C-alpha positions as CSV (number, residue, x, y, z in Angstrom):
1,X,40.4,15.4,76.9
2,X,37.4,15.1,79.1
3,X,38.7,12.0,81.0
4,X,42.0,13.8,81.5
5,X,40.2,16.9,82.7
6,X,38.2,14.8,85.1
7,X,41.3,13.1,86.5
8,X,43.0,16.5,87.0
9,X,40.0,17.8,88.9
10,X,39.9,14.6,91.0
11,X,43.6,14.9,91.7
12,X,43.2,18.5,92.7
13,X,40.3,17.6,95.0
14,X,42.3,14.8,96.6
15,X,45.2,17.2,97.2
16,X,42.9,19.7,98.9
17,X,41.4,17.0,101.1
18,X,44.9,15.7,102.1
19,X,46.0,19.3,103.0
20,X,42.8,19.8,105.0
21,X,43.3,16.5,106.8
22,X,46.9,17.2,107.6
23,X,46.2,20.7,108.9
24,X,43.4,19.3,111.1
25,X,45.2,16.3,112.6
26,X,48.7,17.6,112.8
27,X,48.1,19.7,115.9
28,X,46.4,16.7,117.6
29,X,49.3,14.4,116.9
30,X,51.8,17.1,117.9
31,X,50.0,17.6,121.2
32,X,49.8,13.9,121.8
33,X,53.5,13.4,121.1
34,X,54.5,16.3,123.4
35,X,52.3,14.8,126.2
36,X,53.5,11.2,125.9
37,X,57.2,11.7,125.2
38,X,58.4,13.2,128.5
39,X,56.3,10.7,130.5
40,X,57.7,7.8,128.5
41,X,61.3,9.0,128.9
42,X,60.8,9.6,132.6
43,X,59.6,6.1,133.1
44,X,62.4,4.7,130.9
45,X,65.0,6.7,132.8
46,X,63.7,5.4,136.1
47,X,63.7,1.8,134.9
48,X,67.3,2.2,133.6
49,X,68.4,3.7,136.9
50,X,66.7,1.0,138.9
51,X,68.3,-1.7,136.7
52,X,71.8,-0.2,137.2
53,X,71.3,-0.2,140.9
54,X,70.1,-3.8,140.9
55,X,73.1,-4.9,138.9
56,X,75.5,-2.9,141.0
57,X,76.5,-0.4,138.3
58,X,77.2,2.5,140.7
59,X,80.0,5.0,140.9
60,X,83.2,4.2,142.8
61,X,83.4,6.3,146.0
62,X,85.4,9.5,145.4
63,X,85.2,9.4,141.6
64,X,83.3,11.6,139.2
65,X,80.1,10.2,137.7
66,X,80.6,8.2,134.5
67,X,78.7,6.9,131.5
68,X,75.2,8.2,132.3
69,X,75.1,12.0,133.0
70,X,71.7,13.1,134.2
71,X,70.8,16.5,133.0
72,X,68.3,19.1,133.9
73,X,66.3,18.5,130.8
74,X,66.2,14.7,130.4
75,X,62.5,15.0,129.6
76,X,63.6,16.1,126.1
77,X,66.4,13.5,125.7
78,X,67.1,10.2,127.3
79,X,70.5,9.7,129.1
80,X,73.2,9.0,126.6
81,X,76.1,6.7,127.3
82,X,79.3,8.6,126.7
83,X,82.7,9.4,128.1
84,X,83.0,11.0,131.5
85,X,81.6,14.6,131.2
86,X,80.9,17.7,133.0
87,X,78.0,19.8,131.8
88,X,79.1,23.3,130.9
89,X,75.8,25.1,131.4
90,X,72.4,23.5,132.2
91,X,70.6,26.3,130.3
92,X,72.3,25.2,127.1
93,X,72.4,21.5,127.4
94,X,69.6,20.7,125.0
95,X,68.3,24.0,123.6
96,X,66.2,22.6,120.6
97,X,67.0,23.7,117.1
98,X,64.7,26.6,116.1
99,X,64.4,28.7,113.0
100,X,68.0,29.7,113.5
101,X,70.7,28.3,115.8
102,X,72.8,25.2,116.4
103,X,71.6,22.2,118.3
104,X,73.9,20.3,120.6
105,X,75.5,20.6,124.0
106,X,78.8,22.0,125.3
107,X,80.6,19.3,127.3
108,X,84.2,18.4,128.1
109,X,85.9,15.4,129.7
110,X,85.8,15.6,133.5
111,X,89.6,14.9,133.9
112,X,90.7,16.9,130.8
113,X,94.1,18.5,131.5
114,X,93.0,21.8,129.9
115,X,90.7,22.4,132.8
116,X,92.3,25.0,135.1
117,X,91.5,26.8,138.3
118,X,91.6,30.6,138.5
119,X,93.8,32.1,141.2
120,X,91.1,34.7,142.1
121,X,91.1,35.6,145.8
122,X,88.3,34.0,147.7
123,X,87.0,37.3,149.0
124,X,86.0,38.2,145.4
125,X,83.8,35.2,145.0
126,X,80.2,36.2,145.0
127,X,78.9,33.4,147.1
128,X,81.4,34.0,149.8
129,X,80.6,37.7,149.9
130,X,77.2,36.8,150.9
131,X,78.5,34.2,153.3
132,X,80.2,36.9,155.3
133,X,76.8,38.2,156.4
134,X,76.1,35.0,158.3
135,X,76.7,35.2,162.1
136,X,78.5,32.5,164.0
137,X,75.3,31.2,165.5
138,X,73.9,30.5,162.1
139,X,77.1,28.9,161.0
140,X,77.0,26.5,163.9
141,X,73.3,25.7,163.5
142,X,73.7,24.8,159.8
143,X,77.0,23.1,160.1
144,X,76.9,19.5,158.7
145,X,79.3,16.6,158.6
146,X,80.4,15.1,155.3
147,X,79.2,11.7,156.5
148,X,75.6,12.9,156.4
149,X,73.6,10.6,154.2
150,X,72.4,13.5,152.0
151,X,75.6,15.7,152.1
152,X,76.6,17.0,148.7
153,X,80.1,18.4,148.5
154,X,79.1,20.8,145.6
155,X,76.4,22.5,147.8
156,X,78.1,25.4,149.7
157,X,74.7,26.3,151.4
158,X,76.0,24.2,154.3
159,X,79.7,24.7,153.7
160,X,82.2,23.9,156.4
161,X,86.0,24.1,156.3
162,X,86.2,20.6,155.0
163,X,83.7,21.2,152.2
164,X,85.6,24.4,151.1
165,X,88.5,22.1,149.9
166,X,86.2,19.4,148.5
167,X,84.5,21.9,146.2
168,X,87.2,21.3,143.6
169,X,88.2,17.7,144.5
170,X,84.8,16.1,144.2
171,X,82.9,13.6,146.5
172,X,84.9,11.8,149.1
173,X,83.4,8.8,150.7
174,X,80.0,10.1,151.9
175,X,77.1,7.7,151.9
176,X,74.5,7.6,149.2
177,X,70.7,7.4,149.8
178,X,69.7,3.8,150.0
179,X,66.3,3.8,148.3
180,X,66.6,3.7,144.5
181,X,64.1,6.5,143.9
182,X,65.8,8.8,146.4
183,X,69.2,7.8,144.9
184,X,68.0,8.9,141.5
185,X,66.8,12.3,142.8
186,X,70.1,12.8,144.7
187,X,72.2,11.9,141.6
188,X,70.3,14.5,139.6
189,X,70.7,17.1,142.3
190,X,74.5,16.4,142.7
191,X,75.0,16.8,138.9
192,X,73.2,20.1,139.0
193,X,74.9,21.3,142.2
194,X,78.3,21.0,140.5
195,X,77.3,23.6,137.9
196,X,75.5,25.9,140.3
197,X,78.4,25.9,142.7
198,X,80.8,26.8,139.9
199,X,78.5,29.7,139.0
200,X,78.0,31.0,142.6
201,X,81.8,31.0,143.2
202,X,82.3,33.1,140.0
203,X,83.6,30.2,137.9
204,X,86.8,29.1,139.7
205,X,87.0,26.1,137.3
206,X,87.0,27.0,133.6
207,X,87.8,24.8,130.6
208,X,90.4,26.0,128.2
209,X,87.9,26.8,125.4
210,X,86.3,29.4,127.5
211,X,89.5,31.5,127.1
212,X,88.8,32.0,123.4
213,X,86.1,34.7,123.0
214,X,84.0,34.8,119.9
215,X,84.9,38.4,119.2
216,X,87.0,41.2,120.7
217,X,85.6,44.3,122.4
218,X,82.4,44.4,124.4
219,X,79.6,43.0,122.2
220,X,77.2,42.2,125.0
221,X,77.5,45.7,126.5
222,X,77.3,47.3,123.0
223,X,74.1,45.3,122.3
224,X,72.5,46.4,125.6
225,X,73.4,50.1,124.9
226,X,71.7,49.8,121.5
227,X,74.9,50.1,119.5
228,X,74.9,46.7,117.9
229,X,72.3,44.1,117.0
230,X,72.2,40.5,118.2
231,X,73.8,37.8,116.0
232,X,72.7,36.0,113.9
233,X,69.1,37.5,114.2
234,X,70.2,41.1,113.6
235,X,67.7,42.5,116.2
236,X,68.5,45.5,118.4
237,X,67.6,45.6,122.1
238,X,64.8,48.2,121.7
239,X,63.2,45.9,119.0
240,X,63.1,43.0,121.4
241,X,61.4,45.2,124.0
242,X,58.9,46.9,121.7
243,X,58.2,44.4,118.9
244,X,58.8,40.9,120.5
245,X,56.8,41.7,123.6
246,X,53.7,39.5,123.5
247,X,55.0,37.6,120.3
248,X,54.9,34.3,122.1
249,X,55.4,32.1,119.0
250,X,58.7,33.9,118.2
251,X,59.8,33.9,121.8
252,X,59.1,30.1,122.0
253,X,60.6,28.9,118.8
254,X,63.6,31.1,118.2
255,X,66.5,29.9,120.3
256,X,69.3,32.3,119.5
257,X,68.2,35.4,121.4
258,X,68.3,34.2,125.0
259,X,72.1,34.4,125.1
260,X,72.0,38.0,124.1
261,X,69.2,39.1,126.4
262,X,70.8,37.3,129.4
263,X,74.5,36.9,128.8
264,X,76.7,34.8,131.1
265,X,80.4,34.2,131.6
266,X,79.9,30.7,130.2
267,X,79.4,29.9,126.5
268,X,75.9,29.1,125.2
269,X,74.4,27.2,122.3
270,X,74.5,30.3,120.0
271,X,78.1,30.1,118.9
272,X,77.9,33.6,117.5
273,X,77.1,35.1,121.0
274,X,80.2,36.0,123.1
275,X,80.4,35.1,126.8
276,X,80.5,38.0,129.2
277,X,83.9,39.4,130.1
278,X,84.9,41.0,133.4
279,X,85.1,44.3,131.5
280,X,81.6,44.0,130.3
281,X,80.3,43.1,133.8
282,X,81.9,46.2,135.2
283,X,80.4,48.3,132.4
284,X,76.9,46.9,133.0
285,X,77.1,47.6,136.8
286,X,78.2,51.2,136.1
287,X,75.8,52.0,133.3
288,X,72.2,52.9,134.1
289,X,71.0,52.5,130.5
290,X,72.3,48.9,130.4
291,X,70.7,48.0,133.7
292,X,67.4,49.6,132.7
293,X,67.4,47.6,129.5
294,X,68.1,44.4,131.4
295,X,65.1,45.1,133.6
296,X,63.0,45.5,130.4
297,X,64.3,42.1,129.1
298,X,63.3,40.5,132.4
299,X,59.8,41.9,132.1
300,X,59.6,40.6,128.5
301,X,60.4,37.1,129.6
302,X,58.2,37.3,132.7
303,X,55.2,38.2,130.5
304,X,56.1,35.2,128.2
305,X,55.9,32.9,131.3
306,X,52.6,34.4,132.6
307,X,54.3,36.3,135.5
308,X,54.2,40.0,136.4
309,X,56.8,42.1,138.2
310,X,54.8,44.0,140.8
311,X,57.6,45.7,142.7
312,X,60.8,46.9,141.0
313,X,62.5,47.7,144.3
314,X,62.1,44.2,145.9
315,X,61.6,42.0,142.8
316,X,58.3,40.6,144.0
317,X,56.4,38.8,141.3
318,X,52.8,37.5,140.9
319,X,50.7,35.7,138.4
320,X,49.8,37.7,135.3
321,X,46.3,37.9,133.9
322,X,47.1,35.3,131.2
323,X,48.9,32.9,133.5
324,X,46.8,29.8,132.7
325,X,47.7,29.9,129.0
326,X,51.3,30.7,129.6
327,X,51.7,28.1,132.4
328,X,50.4,25.5,130.0
329,X,53.0,26.5,127.4
330,X,55.7,26.5,130.1
331,X,54.7,23.0,131.2
332,X,54.8,21.7,127.6
333,X,58.2,23.1,126.6
334,X,60.8,22.1,129.2
335,X,63.7,24.0,127.5
336,X,62.2,27.1,129.1
337,X,63.5,25.7,132.4
338,X,67.0,26.1,131.1
339,X,66.2,29.7,130.0
340,X,64.9,30.5,133.5
341,X,68.1,29.2,135.0
342,X,70.1,31.4,132.7
343,X,67.9,34.4,133.7
344,X,68.6,33.8,137.4
345,X,72.3,33.5,136.8
346,X,72.4,36.7,134.8
347,X,70.5,38.6,137.5
348,X,73.2,37.6,140.0
349,X,76.0,38.7,137.7
350,X,74.6,42.0,136.3
351,X,73.3,43.8,139.3
352,X,69.9,42.2,140.2
353,X,70.8,39.5,142.8
354,X,67.9,40.7,145.0
355,X,65.5,39.6,142.2
356,X,66.5,36.0,142.4
357,X,64.8,34.8,145.6
358,X,61.4,36.3,144.9
359,X,61.2,34.6,141.5
360,X,62.4,31.3,143.0
361,X,59.9,31.6,145.8
362,X,57.1,32.2,143.3
363,X,58.0,28.9,141.4
364,X,58.3,27.0,144.7
365,X,54.8,28.1,145.7
366,X,53.3,27.3,142.3
367,X,54.8,23.9,142.1
368,X,54.7,22.6,145.7
369,X,51.7,24.5,147.1
370,X,49.4,25.2,144.2
371,X,50.2,22.1,142.2
372,X,51.0,24.0,139.0
373,X,53.9,23.6,136.6
374,X,54.8,20.0,137.5
375,X,57.2,19.8,134.5
376,X,59.1,22.6,136.1
377,X,59.3,21.3,139.7
378,X,62.5,19.3,139.4
379,X,64.3,22.3,137.8
380,X,63.1,24.6,140.5
381,X,64.6,22.3,143.2
382,X,67.8,21.3,141.3
383,X,68.7,24.6,139.7
384,X,66.6,27.6,140.4
385,X,67.0,27.5,144.2
386,X,70.8,27.1,144.0
387,X,71.2,30.0,141.6
388,X,70.4,32.3,144.5
389,X,73.6,33.9,145.7
390,X,72.5,35.0,149.1
391,X,73.1,32.1,151.4
392,X,70.5,33.1,154.0
393,X,67.9,33.4,151.2
394,X,68.9,30.1,149.8
395,X,68.5,28.4,153.1
396,X,65.1,30.0,153.6
397,X,64.0,28.8,150.2
398,X,65.1,25.2,150.9
399,X,63.3,25.3,154.2
400,X,60.2,26.5,152.5
401,X,60.5,23.7,149.9
402,X,61.0,21.0,152.6
403,X,58.1,22.1,154.6
404,X,55.8,22.0,151.6
405,X,57.2,18.9,150.0
406,X,54.6,16.1,150.0
407,X,56.9,13.1,150.5
408,X,59.5,14.4,152.9
409,X,61.3,11.0,153.0
410,X,62.2,11.6,149.3
411,X,63.5,15.2,149.9
412,X,67.2,15.2,148.9
413,X,68.1,18.9,148.6
414,X,69.6,19.4,152.0
415,X,71.4,17.2,154.5
416,X,69.5,14.9,156.8
417,X,70.6,16.8,159.9
418,X,69.0,20.0,158.6
419,X,65.7,18.2,157.8
420,X,65.5,16.8,161.3
421,X,66.1,20.2,162.7
422,X,63.3,21.8,160.7
423,X,60.9,18.9,161.5
424,X,61.5,19.4,165.2
425,X,61.0,23.1,164.9
426,X,57.6,22.8,163.2
């Protein structure tokens, strides 16, 4: 019995040592993996893109991009060879699987017959409502030709009569940037611009599966009025605001709440959350309680990102006291870039479009001027800026980005003509 007892004690001691070793080294290996993986994938993606260019594997002029679809979050996943696709929503492309939720991405073939265009009058499209504020002098100054080297037909910031039609028909024969690095940046921007254009114009192009809501009624509005909990988490809106505030672990690793806090007209990764309906949008805009709760949700997420809302009237934001720790978390978890894009879109839809530009300006300053949040910089330029509905604000933000961009020869987010105009002005 004594040898057996000794062996049991020895085994118990070894188990304790193994647990202690695992608990000690696991965070180190986890941090090392999170640090190495995005850099390895970024280099690999660049090598693949360069190889494709060297071998002549480029798109045919006037056709949709095929095979390799570059997404906003390719730091998390490498490009995957697939059938021609259009990305439904950049916020939900690769939302990682958390404690609850479904992993995957919503995509559909680019030329699928089920895709249809709404017949909504142009004057009801949000982006064009803001366009009406521009005077004729501004229109002429920012008018570009489709032959511009960096012209993107999905970017209505510089829209002309010709680009109005090409918004739905795709690229038509404009030249691509010659340098491989600039071509890679432009390809990513063009992929993002398609989604952001569709959002800014109130989704004139919708796939057929968007027409089948998860549930009847007004679940998003009822949730924001405190009548119903979120699904599948079963959390009421006041619980999010009172209990989840400051619970950074839960906000980081649960992935099913963001579609409830910031609903959109497009489906998300939480298949149990319903997209916004026109009826719900109207209800939000007319209900002070819903809008007040949406503001609280915004403050909840700003705190999570280390940002503070310092003026509720203008939407001006600044660094919070805990910004260093929260910035590190934001840099390490790139899926938050997708969440911020969703937040910006939701603001434009549910009554806070004037909050968009101040938040984007904050991120531009942090990434381009202060050298912070380098893992967020590409998303800021590809997505955040182009979520802003006000065209004048959008132009101002792009100008600010161009003037503070280190390598201006690699700047691809506005036509060459506009860059030359800004360079001469300053």
